[in-house]
C-alpha positions, 0 to 999 in steps of 0.5 A: 701331367702330359698325356702319352703319345702312344695310343695304347698307353695312358696315365693314371693321375691323382691328387697332389698328395698321391703318387702319379703312376702310369697304369701300364707300368709294371707293379712293384714288389713294394705294393700290397698284394691287393694293389698288384693283383688288380684286374687289368681287363674287364674279363678279369673282374670277378663276382659282379656278373649281374652288371658285367655279364656280356650283353648287359648295359655296363659292358655295352657302354664301355665297349662303345665308349659312349657312357656319361657319368657312372656311380658305383655303390657297394661294400668295401673290397667289392671292386669299385676302384678296379672297375673304374681303372679297367674302364679308363684303360679300355676306353684309353681315357685320361684317368684322374683319381681323387680321394674325397677324404683328402681332397678340397674345393681348390684341388677340384677347381684345378682338376676341372680347369686342367680337363677344360684345357685338354678336351681331347684327352677325355678326362675320366675323374674317379672320386673314391668315397664320394659320400665324403664330399659335402654339398658344395663340393658335389655342386662344383662338379655339376657344370663340368659333368653336365657339359661333358668336360669330365666323365665322373665315376663316383664310388661309395660304400653308402647309399647314394640316395642319402649322400649324393646330391639329387642333381648329380645322381640324376646325371649318373648311371647307378650300379650296385656292386655286391659283396663277392662270394667266397668262391670268387674270392678263393679263386683269386687267392689261388691265382695270387699264390701261383702268379709269379709276376704280380702275386706270390708265385716266386715264393712257392707257397701252397695251400689246400682249397679248404684253407683258401675257402676258409680265408675267403669266408673270414673276409666277408666278401672283401677281396682287398682284405682277403689278398692282404691277409694272404700276403701277411700269412705268406710273408710270416712263413719261410719260402716254399712253406705250406699255408695251413689252417693253423696259420689262419687261426690268429687271423680268425681270432682277430676277425672284425665283423664289417659293421659301420655304426650309423651308416648303411650296415647299421640300418640294413642290419637292424632292418633284417633284425626287425623283420626276422622278429616280425616274421617269427624266425628266432634263428635269424633274429638271433643271428642278426642280434649277434652281428650287431653286438659283434659290430659294437652296436649300442645295446640300448638301441637294440632294446629300444627297437624290441620295445617298439616291436612289442607294441607294433608287431606283437601287440594285444596277441601277447600283452606281456611282450611290452613289460618284458621288453621295457624290463630288458631295456632297463636291464641293459642300462644298469647291467651293461655289456657283456652280460646285457647280451643275455638280456637282449637274447631273452627279449629277442627270442620272446618277441620272435616266438610270440604270437603276432598282431599289428591291430594296434598299429592298424587302429592308430593309422585308421584313427589318424586317417579318420581325423585327416579325411573327415570332419572332426566329430564334436564330443557328445554332451554326455561325455563332456566334463561337467566341472564348474557352473558354466559347464553344468548350465551348458548340459555337460555330462547330462545323461551320462550312463555310468558303465559300472552301474550295468551288468558286464559294465556295458551301458549302451552309451554312445561314445562317438556321435558317428560310430566308426570301426577303428579297431579290428581284433585279430584271431591270434593269441590273447587277442582271440579272447578280446575279439570274443568279448567285443562281439559279446559287448556289441550284442549287449549295447544293441540290446540296451539301446533298443 
């Protein structure tokens, strides 16, 4: 595509499968409302003040037009594509948009070759869903990114540390975009209702602030989803009609929680669940449990995490936690959803409200550290197996003190050649009694050894 001769105009290019459209062209009524309402200037982008506030790094890079490659990481509908288009517009760059789902190596080679032939155009290559590119596709970009033939803007909903090749990531400025606040989304919805050029203003709809705020909340910080929902609701009504709470009911019933199984949302939510249980906050633990179940998470996965928590974080402070969570895991297997949700709620509340001790976790780590950092101790002869003639001749088991022959089952036997304190009980829950017993047994051992 030829570049416009007008310095105030530039072209939006895309892969062959998509339409080629001037960014300065007026939006058509056939576009979805979310596309028509895309910001045209940096000042129109809402909700990302942590990176776009005047004086911050990204606005300064855009103003000077001296940035290299950029990486935008954030949830759907937070403004990654809009920000890329605004950057292209404000820097008057040739803008080539590629969707990683539909692109391939041959197309990338053609785009990069065209950019080399037009160095004066300042090609800005925007790759949406960059995480979908495999390693070879990402590696193909490296030479041209390194040479500055193209400036890459990658957009991804996935953690770039896991999905973007380290060499490509190291050559990019990484910016994390946050989900938009309900207030920010509601403000744009209000603007879309009255905008006669790009929005729904010519239809004459009205809506109370609370209705728009409720719609924004239902959309979980996803601006694109909120605008498209508003358009669907508006088009289902006659012109001049008010949009009321009743019109939102159907949308609310069909609401889908944003939850991508096996992706960032999966890991972030289970992390929040685990930390809420560990932190003894049953309200938060139940909230994250409900989110996972609403998002379609495998109940057995949640049950397995509860079994781990029972030993890792509750431990000896409440020994009943482990059999209870194991029972919950079995119950999920033979009951299934939706009834298994009650079992998971039962186990979650038990773990969240149980006294906590990570002494088992610490003791295991200490034992591994001893083995790694010090010579491995020989097993004392008295503790070795004496089965067989050769073992008996070697003195295995000789002198072993049978614990049950002594009061309180404490013989004074030495079970390590060089004693080490591996386990330290915590004064919490049932483990308080364990600490008392160990202190008593230590005294008895000293008496019997002396």
